[in-house]
N, C-alpha and C positions, 0 to 999 in steps of 0.2 A: 056075237062074241067081239067084233067092234066097242060096241057096251063095254064092258069089263077092257080094256085098251085102257078105255079114260081116264075109266075109278082106279087104275093102279096107279094113272099118270097124277092123276091130283091127288092121291093118295103119298106120289115121291114126294112134287110137291110142298103139301101138308107137314110130311117128314122131315122136307127141306129146311121149311120155315121155324119148324120146336128148334134144327140143331142150332141152329143160327144166334136162338137167343138165348139159348145156355153155352155155349163157347164164347161167339163171338163173332164177325166176319175178321181177317188180314188185317182190313184198314183201320177199322176203330180199332185197335190194338195202335199199329200204330202210332193214332192220333192218342190213345192216353201214354201211353210210353215217350213225346215227344212233351205232351203234357206236365209230365215226371220229372225230366231233362230242364224243364226249360224252368219250372216253380225250383229246382235246387239249383240250375244258375241264378239265380234270382235272388235266395237265399243268403248265395256263396257272399253275392259285391254287397247284398246290405249288411253282411256279418264285415264286410270289408272296411265297405263307407265309414262304419258302425263303432272299427275296433279302437281304442284307448292307445296312450303313449303306450314307454314298458313298463313306469313305475303306476300306469293304471289313472292319470292324472288328466286329462284332455287335454289339449298344448294351449287352446287360448283360453285356461283355467290355471296351468302353469309358466304364465311368463306374467309379470304383474304387472297391473294394466300404468299407463302413465298417468293415467288423474290419479292414479294409487301412489306413484311416488310419491315423495315430499316435493313441497310446493316451493316456488320463487320466494313465498311469502313468508315462508317459516324460516328461512335465511337472513341476518345480518343483509338487512337494504345498503348501497351502496354509498345512495348518496346521505345517511345518516353517517355513517363511518369519520367524514375530514371533520366532521363537526362536533362531534364528540371526545376526536382524539384533539382538538386545536380548539382555537381563541379564533374568531376574524380578527382580519388585522384593525377592522376599524373599531371593535370593543376595546384590542391593546392600546391603539394608543388614546381612546376617551380615555382609559384606564391612570394613562399616565397625566396627560393631564389635570387630569381628579389629582392627581400624586401631588403635582407642581402646585399643584394651587391649594393646595388646601398643608402644604410645610412651608410658604409663604407668609413671612413675618410679619402682622395686623398693626395697622398702627396702632393699639390699644396696647401692644405689646412691644413697643419701641420709644424709649426717649428720644433726644434731639438736642444738640450743643452745635455751639460754634468755637475753632480752636484757630489761636493763631494761625497755624498750616504754615506754610509757606511764604509769608507773610508781605511785602509789597515790594514796588517797583516800576518804571518808568507808568507812574502814571494809573498806576491798577493795584490793589491788597486781593491777595489770594490765601484768603480761611478755608478751614477745613468743615464741612459741614459734617460732621457726627454723630452717627444711629445707634446706638446700644441695646440691646433682648436685655428688656429689665422683664422679661416674662417668665413663669417654668417650664417651659418646653425649649427644643432647639428649632430653628427656622434658619429662614434662608433670601436671599438679597440678592437682588440680579438687577444690574440698567442701572437706569438713572433719576434721581428724584428731580419734581415737577418746583419749582423754589420760586420764588416771585417778593416784593418788598411791597411792604402795607402802609398807609396810614388810615389808621385807627380801622375802620372796615371796606375801607377805597383801595385798592386793586395802584399802587405805582407802575405807571408804563407799562413794557414788555416784562413776561414771566421768563427766567433766564433760558438761555438758549444751549443747544447739545454741543460740547464739543467730543466731533471723536475723535480724540488722537492717540486713548484706549479702548482696550477690547474689554465691553461687557463680560465680566463671568459667572457661575451662580458665586457667594456669600455664605457658606453656614451657620451659622453662630448659636454658639450653646448661650446661654442663661450666665447673662453678667458680659457675653465678648460680644468687641462693636465692628465696624464699616464705617468707612472715611468715601466722604465724593467729593474732590477738589472744585473749589467756586473759584471764579473771577470777580471782580466788580469793579470797571473800573470808572473812575473821579469821575463825577459828574463835572466837573470844575474847568477837563478837559476838552467840554463843549458851550458852544456859544449857546446863551443862557435861551433864547428862540425857539434854536433847533430841541434844547436842556429838557424845559422850561420846569427846575431845579424843582423838588420838593423831599421833604426830610421825612423820613421813612421813623418808624416806633419799631415795627415786626420784620418777621424774616416768613412767612406762612411755603410748609414743605407738603411735600405730597409722599411720602415712601415707597418705590413701587409700586405698581399694581394695585394701589388702595385706592378709595374715593372720602376717605376719610385723615382729613391733616395734622401738622401740629405747629403749631407758633414756636419761637423761641424771642426773644427779644433781640430790635436791629439799632438800638439808639444811635443816633450820631449820625448815621449807612444816610448818605445823601444818593435820590434816585431821579431820576426822568419822565415826568408824566408824559411828555410827549413817547408816545410807542413806537417812535418811526427812530427812536436814537433808540441802539441795545448798549444797557454797561451793563445785564449777569448775564455768566459764563455755567456749564455746570458740566463736570463729568458721572461715569459712569462709578459706581460704588469700589471700592477694594478693601480689603482684608485691613485692621486693625483701623489705631485714631490716627498714625499715620506711618 
């Protein structure tokens, strides 16, 4: 009888084990439920992280990249604008100087002569040196001529000293027009011969303003001082006309 109960107990344990394998224990059920819930929560979180903006474009794609916007190099350079809109002061000044030089009367465009001018008196004569535009273009004279007395190829004494009583102005000469410079020639006889060393001249040598080529005109009868310390020639700036 005792063996029979042990057998019944054994059968009861077998029956319990078989039932547990079919339906599962309550603890195993709860574990599976927790796993399912956890998986659901993870899936929802992943969906939230991967969601896009309302128009279906991700924020990084919808906002333009700073590198993709217009670069500064595609706009006009500030440093280039001033040079493009205006010329430099140094270039303008150079152009003005070139224009002034190109408009000056050259020696080969001029003819020269002496006129009576203001006559003479008080031991001096005051002839006018007249330059005429004999060229085919309009040109200008401004300032003092270079003037000296010569005998043959030799200069007599000092060249003319500048008389600054008249201000310089630019004289425009059309073809055929003239300008004059007032000269003063002191009589060599006013000086002691040892101070002057009187020498008869035959030529008056003239350099127009800003020119390196000269013009020679007859000066027969004029006596100069070979001593360069004795000044007998004086010259003024050019003025419009022969008189």
